[in-house]
C-alpha distance (Angstrom), angle and dihedral (degrees) to the residues before:
residue distance angle dihedral
N1 . . .
L2 3.81 . .
C3 3.81 90.8 .
R4 3.79 91.7 49.6
V5 3.80 89.3 54.6
V6 3.82 92.4 47.0
M7 3.80 92.3 48.9
L8 3.79 90.1 46.9
G9 3.79 88.7 56.1
C10 3.80 90.9 48.2
A11 3.80 89.6 50.2
T12 3.80 89.4 64.1
D13 3.81 89.7 66.4
P14 3.80 106.4 84.7
L15 3.81 91.1 -158.4
A16 3.80 96.1 57.8
D17 3.79 123.4 100.4
L18 3.79 108.3 -149.0
W19 3.79 122.4 -154.6
V20 3.79 120.1 -174.2
H21 3.79 126.6 -175.2
V22 3.80 115.8 -177.5
F23 3.79 112.6 -172.1
A24 3.80 93.1 -158.9
G25 3.77 137.1 60.2
N26 3.79 94.9 -106.6
G27 3.77 120.6 120.4
D28 3.81 97.2 -137.0
F29 3.80 92.1 133.0
D30 3.80 101.7 29.4
A31 3.81 91.6 106.7
Y32 3.82 89.0 55.6
Q33 3.79 93.4 55.5
P34 3.83 96.8 101.7
R35 3.82 89.3 57.2
L36 3.83 97.6 42.4
T37 3.78 122.0 99.5
R38 3.79 90.1 -159.9
Y39 3.80 129.0 15.8
H40 3.80 128.5 176.7
R41 3.78 122.0 171.3
G42 3.78 133.6 172.8
G43 3.75 146.1 71.3
G44 3.79 97.6 -99.5
D45 3.76 131.7 110.4
D46 3.81 89.8 -109.2
V47 3.81 90.7 65.4
V48 3.81 91.5 48.0
W49 3.80 89.8 51.3
A50 3.82 90.1 47.6
G51 3.81 89.1 53.3
L52 3.79 91.8 52.2
R53 3.81 91.7 46.9
S54 3.80 90.6 50.8
L55 3.80 91.6 51.3
Q56 3.80 89.8 49.8
E57 3.82 90.6 49.1
L58 3.79 91.7 48.0
Y59 3.79 90.6 52.6
E60 3.80 90.5 50.9
E61 3.81 89.2 46.4
V62 3.81 90.8 54.8
D63 3.79 89.1 56.1
R64 3.81 92.7 46.9
R65 3.79 92.3 48.5
E66 3.80 93.1 48.4
M67 3.79 89.2 55.5
R68 3.80 91.3 44.8
I69 3.80 96.2 51.7
A70 3.79 90.4 45.4
A71 3.81 88.8 54.2
L72 3.80 88.6 50.8
G73 3.80 90.6 51.1
A74 3.80 92.9 -115.8
K75 3.80 130.2 129.8
K76 3.79 96.8 -151.1
V77 3.77 141.7 1.2
T78 3.78 112.0 -87.0
R79 3.77 128.6 -174.5
G80 3.79 89.3 -103.0
L81 3.81 92.1 54.4
A82 3.80 91.2 46.7
E83 3.80 91.0 51.4
K84 3.79 92.3 48.7
H85 3.82 97.4 40.6
P86 3.83 114.3 41.3
D87 3.82 91.2 -165.2
L88 3.83 87.8 67.4
R89 3.78 98.0 53.3
P90 3.81 114.6 134.2
I91 3.79 118.1 -90.1
V92 3.80 118.4 -154.9
A93 3.80 112.0 -170.6
L94 3.79 121.3 -172.7
F95 3.79 123.9 -167.1
S96 3.81 106.1 -164.4
E97 3.80 121.1 -164.0
C98 3.81 84.3 13.1
H99 3.81 92.9 172.8
E100 3.82 85.1 79.8
L101 3.81 90.7 56.9
F102 3.80 98.6 41.6
G103 3.79 92.1 40.5
S104 3.80 93.9 51.0
T105 3.78 113.5 127.8
L106 3.80 94.2 -169.4
P107 3.80 107.9 135.5
L108 3.79 112.8 -107.1
Y109 3.78 90.2 -129.9
E110 3.78 136.1 -6.2
G111 3.77 108.7 -69.3
A112 3.82 93.8 12.6
P113 3.80 117.1 153.8
K114 3.80 113.9 -100.1
S115 3.80 88.8 -107.2
Q116 3.82 91.7 62.9
T117 3.79 104.7 74.7
V118 3.78 135.7 152.7
G119 3.80 89.1 -114.7
K120 3.79 94.4 55.6
E121 3.80 91.9 44.5
A122 3.82 90.4 49.9
A123 3.81 90.4 51.8
E124 3.80 91.0 51.0
Y125 3.81 93.6 49.4
A126 3.80 92.4 45.3
T127 3.80 91.1 50.9
K128 3.81 94.3 46.8
T129 3.79 91.4 47.0
I130 3.81 96.4 48.3
R131 3.82 90.6 51.5
R132 3.80 92.2 62.0
A133 3.80 106.7 19.7
R134 3.78 105.5 86.1
K135 3.80 98.4 74.8
V136 3.80 91.4 49.2
A137 3.83 95.6 52.8
I138 3.79 98.3 -106.2
T139 3.79 117.3 133.0
L140 3.79 125.3 -174.1
G141 3.79 124.6 -160.6
F142 3.78 129.7 -170.8
D143 3.78 130.7 -170.5
T144 3.76 133.9 179.5
Q145 3.76 139.0 169.3
S146 3.78 90.9 -154.3
S147 3.78 115.5 109.1
R148 3.79 93.1 -158.1
V149 3.78 113.2 121.8
A150 3.83 90.2 -129.5
A151 3.84 94.0 52.2
I152 3.80 87.6 99.5
P153 3.82 111.2 22.0
P154 3.83 114.8 -115.0
S155 3.81 90.7 -122.3
I156 3.81 87.8 64.5
V157 3.81 95.6 41.7
E158 3.83 88.7 56.1
L159 3.81 92.0 55.7
V160 3.79 103.0 39.9
G161 3.80 112.5 108.2
V162 3.81 97.2 -151.7
N163 3.78 122.6 34.2
A164 3.80 123.7 -177.2
C165 3.76 127.7 -179.4
F166 3.78 122.0 -179.1
S167 3.79 104.8 -177.0
V168 3.77 133.9 -3.1
K169 3.77 131.3 167.1
T170 3.80 102.7 -137.0
W171 3.80 140.5 25.7
R172 3.82 88.1 -115.9
N173 3.80 91.0 59.6
N174 3.81 90.6 46.0
D175 3.81 90.9 52.9
G176 3.81 90.0 45.6
F177 3.79 90.8 58.0
L178 3.79 101.6 34.7
G179 3.81 102.6 27.9
D180 3.79 136.1 -89.4
G181 3.79 113.1 -51.5
S182 3.79 95.6 14.1
F183 3.80 93.7 117.3
E184 3.80 92.7 54.0
A185 3.81 91.5 43.6
E186 3.81 90.8 54.3
R187 3.79 91.4 51.7
K188 3.81 92.7 58.1
């Protein structure tokens, strides 16, 4: 529900491009569809592949935007730049039920070793993108109902600017979502 509210807020910005990937058959974002630039929903392999492709495209877009703002003599994308240059409009990409993406064991390519999966590749692209995306007006969001520590890879949890966790069963799960030591810190 929190992500629906956040995306609803983003939808009020006419400059923002909104991408939503829901790795389940639920219709949580169906009502948003007219406002979404990209929308993939379902539990099939095609949606998982679409999620990976979007993460790859976002990473490439970060690189393109860095070059573009440098050419404009800017250090980051501002609202003024986004208004003047449509190719620098903010992108907000949400990956809902992301444990299905990051937990995917689909081989990255035919004959790939078991260690090379779509899930691991998605985690790498998400991590690389988050590290550089903020100054170029790209924001990534991830939600999951899974309480497994690996539902959102630790490399992503470390980089996310806002973490929220409504209910978890153990301190290990809490630390998996919010970062090592967060459970103990909240108790003090």
